[in-house]
SEDRENTI-133537 format. One line per 5 residues: their letters; for each residue x, y, z of C-alpha. Coordinates in Angstrom, 1 decimal. Each point is the difference from the previous one (the first is absolute). Layout:
BEGIN
a) X,Y,Z | ... $
//
This chain:
BEGIN
mrrld) -124.6,-142.3,-11.4 | 0.5,-3.9,-0.7 | 2.4,-0.7,-2.7 | -0.9,-1.8,-3.3 | 2.5,-3.2,-0.5 $
cpgys) 0.4,0.3,-3.5 | 2.0,-2.7,-2.0 | 3.7,0.2,-0.7 | 1.3,0.6,-3.5 | 1.0,-3.7,-0.4 $
qlsrr) -3.4,-1.2,1.4 | -1.7,2.4,-2.2 | 1.8,-1.3,-3.3 | -0.5,-3.8,0.9 | -3.9,1.0,0.3 $
lksas) -0.2,1.8,-3.1 | 1.1,-2.9,-2.1 | -2.7,-2.4,1.5 | -2.9,-0.4,-2.3 | -2.5,0.9,2.5 $
vrqli) 1.5,3.4,0.3 | 0.4,0.6,-3.5 | -3.9,-1.1,-0.7 | -1.0,2.7,2.9 | 1.7,2.9,-1.5 $
erinq) -1.3,-0.8,-3.4 | -3.5,-0.1,1.6 | 0.4,3.2,1.6 | 1.1,1.4,-3.6 | -2.8,-1.2,-1.6 $
hlrqr) -2.6,1.2,2.9 | 1.7,3.4,-0.3 | -0.2,-0.4,-4.0 | -3.9,-0.5,0.4 | -0.5,3.2,1.9 $
lprst) 1.3,1.7,-3.0 | -2.3,1.2,-3.3 | 0.4,-2.0,-3.1 | -0.1,1.3,-3.3 | -0.3,-1.8,-3.5 $
qklcd) 3.1,1.5,-1.1 | 3.2,-1.9,1.1 | 3.9,1.0,-0.8 | 2.9,-2.4,0.0 | 4.0,1.0,0.4 $
gkpll) 2.9,-1.0,1.5 | 2.7,1.4,2.4 | 3.5,-0.9,0.6 | 1.3,-0.6,3.4 | 3.9,0.1,-0.4 $
vggfs) 2.5,-2.0,2.1 | 4.1,0.9,-0.2 | 1.8,-1.0,-3.4 | 2.3,-2.3,2.5 | -3.0,-1.5,2.3 $
kdsds) 0.4,-3.6,0.4 | -3.8,-0.5,-0.1 | -0.3,-2.6,-2.8 | -3.8,0.3,-0.6 | 0.4,3.8,-1.4 $
awgvl) 1.0,0.4,-3.6 | 1.6,2.6,-2.4 | -3.0,1.9,-2.2 | -0.5,3.4,-2.0 | -1.2,2.8,2.2 $
pgdgw) -2.1,2.6,-2.0 | 2.2,2.7,-0.8 | 2.8,-0.8,2.7 | 1.8,-3.0,-1.9 | 0.4,-3.0,1.9 $
grgyk) -0.3,-1.3,3.6 | -0.3,-2.8,2.1 | -2.8,-1.1,2.1 | -3.8,-1.0,-0.2 | -3.5,1.5,-1.2 $
vhvlc) -3.2,0.5,1.5 | -2.8,-0.5,-2.5 | -3.0,1.5,0.9 | -3.8,0.1,-1.1 | -1.7,3.3,1.5 $
descg) -3.5,1.4,-0.3 | -0.1,3.5,-1.4 | -2.5,1.4,2.5 | 2.1,-0.3,3.0 | 3.4,-1.4,-0.8 $
avdaf) -0.5,-2.9,1.8 | 2.1,-3.1,-0.9 | -2.7,-2.9,-1.2 | 3.0,-2.6,-0.7 | 3.9,0.2,0.2 $
avtal) 2.7,-2.5,-0.6 | 4.1,0.3,0.7 | 2.3,-1.4,-2.5 | 3.6,0.4,-0.8 | 0.6,3.3,-2.1 $
drgep) 0.5,-1.6,-3.2 | -3.3,-1.8,-0.6 | -2.3,1.4,-2.6 | -3.0,2.1,1.4 | -2.6,-1.4,-2.7 $
tvmrr) 1.0,-3.8,1.3 | -0.2,1.0,3.6 | -3.2,1.9,-0.6 | -1.7,-2.8,-1.7 | 1.0,-2.5,2.7 $
lvlgt) -1.5,2.5,2.8 | -3.2,0.7,-1.9 | -0.5,-3.9,-0.2 | 1.6,-1.1,3.2 | -1.5,2.5,2.1 $
rnldl) -3.1,-1.8,1.5 | -2.0,3.1,1.5 | 0.6,2.5,-3.2 | -3.2,1.1,-1.5 | 0.5,1.4,-3.3 $
qgntl) -3.5,-0.8,-1.3 | -1.1,2.6,-2.2 | 3.2,2.2,1.0 | 2.6,1.6,-2.3 | 3.6,-0.6,0.7 $
rgdsn) 2.2,2.7,-1.5 | 3.9,-0.2,-0.2 | 2.7,1.6,-2.0 | 1.6,-1.4,-3.1 | 2.1,-2.8,2.1 $
ydsnr) -3.4,-1.9,0.6 | -0.8,-0.1,-3.7 | -0.2,-3.8,-0.3 | -2.2,-2.1,-1.7 | 0.2,-2.6,3.0 $
lyrav) -0.8,2.8,2.4 | -3.2,1.0,-1.9 | -1.1,-3.7,-0.1 | 0.4,-0.2,3.6 | -1.7,3.1,1.0 $
aqrgg) -2.9,-1.0,-2.0 | -0.2,-3.3,1.3 | -0.4,1.5,3.7 | -2.7,2.3,-1.7 | 1.7,3.0,-0.4 $
rliap) 1.4,1.9,-3.0 | 3.7,1.1,-0.5 | 0.9,3.5,-1.6 | 3.9,0.5,-0.3 | 1.3,2.1,-3.0 $
rkkpf) 2.6,-1.6,-2.4 | 3.7,1.1,0.4 | -0.2,0.9,-3.7 | -3.4,1.6,-0.8 | -1.4,0.3,-3.3 $
tgigh) 2.0,-2.7,-1.5 | -1.2,-3.4,-1.5 | -1.0,-2.9,2.0 | 1.8,-2.8,-1.7 | -1.5,-3.2,-1.0 $
hpqhp) -0.4,-1.8,3.4 | -3.5,-0.6,1.5 | -0.8,2.7,2.4 | -2.6,-0.2,2.9 | -3.3,2.0,-0.7 $
drlra) 0.8,2.4,2.8 | 3.3,1.2,-1.2 | -1.4,0.5,-3.5 | -2.8,2.2,1.9 | 2.5,1.9,2.0 $
isele) 2.2,0.6,-3.1 | -3.2,1.5,-1.6 | -1.0,2.0,2.7 | 3.4,1.5,0.7 | 1.2,0.5,-3.8 $
gvpnp) -3.1,-0.6,-2.1 | -2.3,2.7,1.6 | -0.2,3.6,-1.5 | 2.6,1.4,2.3 | 2.3,-2.7,1.0 $
realr) 2.5,2.1,1.7 | -2.6,1.2,2.4 | -1.3,-3.2,0.6 | 3.7,-0.9,0.9 | -0.1,2.8,2.4 $
qharh) -3.2,-0.7,1.8 | 1.5,-3.4,0.3 | 2.9,1.4,1.6 | -2.2,2.0,2.6 | -1.3,-3.1,1.1 $
rvrve) 3.1,-1.5,0.7 | 1.3,3.2,1.9 | -2.3,-1.8,3.4 | 2.7,-2.6,-0.1 | 3.0,2.0,0.0 $
qglal) -1.6,2.3,2.6 | -0.9,-3.0,2.3 | 3.4,-1.4,-0.3 | 1.6,3.3,0.9 | -2.2,0.0,2.9 $
ltnlp) 0.7,-3.2,1.3 | 3.9,0.5,-0.4 | 0.1,3.4,1.7 | -2.2,-0.6,3.3 | 2.0,-0.3,2.6 $
fglap) -0.7,-4.1,0.7 | 0.0,-0.2,-3.8 | 1.8,-2.1,-2.8 | 3.5,1.7,0.7 | 3.0,-1.4,-1.4 $
lpnfv) 0.6,-3.4,1.5 | 1.6,-0.5,3.4 | 3.4,-1.8,0.4 | -1.8,-2.6,1.7 | -2.6,-0.5,-2.7 $
rrqqr) 1.5,-2.8,-2.3 | -1.1,-2.8,-1.8 | -3.4,-0.3,-1.9 | -2.4,-1.4,2.9 | 1.4,2.7,2.2 $
vqrwv) -0.5,2.6,-2.5 | -3.7,-1.3,-0.7 | -0.8,0.4,3.6 | 1.7,3.5,0.2 | -2.2,1.3,-2.9 $
lakit) -3.2,-1.8,1.5 | 0.5,1.9,3.2 | 0.7,3.3,-1.7 | -3.2,-0.4,-2.3 | -1.9,-1.1,3.4 $
lyhly) 0.7,3.6,1.4 | -0.4,1.5,-2.7 | -3.7,-1.1,-0.5 | -0.2,1.1,3.8 | 0.8,3.3,-0.9 $
lslrh) -2.3,0.2,-3.1 | -2.7,-1.5,2.1 | 0.4,2.6,2.8 | 0.2,2.7,-2.7 | -3.1,-1.1,-1.2 $
qqkla) -1.9,-0.2,2.9 | 0.7,3.6,0.7 | -1.0,1.1,-3.4 | -3.4,-1.7,0.8 | -0.3,1.7,3.5 $
a) 0.7,3.5,-1.4 $
//
């Protein structure tokens, strides 16, 4: 049997830095995403990617971890589809970047992202007038509960979609049930991130050689591409059954 000539690590590393290879991986990822179902319900969330506290990675930063104090590293921000958990768009930033700011840039800056007629659901971290405005500009609608529900809204101008979300989540006959229904939708993004991180080829803790933001970005893109390949194969098996 003829032995295949595979590139060495240094040669592969050089190729991955080239724009043509990055564009090829992005096209493969987009092709795999197009093979998966789509729905009108979208979800957004973030996941920390930590490095050591004494790392010399100058692109990483200290940030607050949910329920775990402080950590240093990066965060991957994802916008997922509720029907299958596929990632429609993502961004990698330092851990200290605000989630609504990053998601607003992701919504406005992703060219192939289609939010027309879709509902984007986030947790209370995404309750931002600027994000409500950005999602509306792309034809979608954001729903995010407030950090302090059932309180006043102040005297600043509010985006109509934010007022509508407050009315639906807090002003209906049973507002607590509305908040629970919203949380049930949000479970899908938690499940998707859990699957993405628990697969053998998934988004595990950053290896020691994955440092600096551009390399982390390429590493995350490769993991999401493999994740979409897994979802695509599983979807084909369901259709054939």
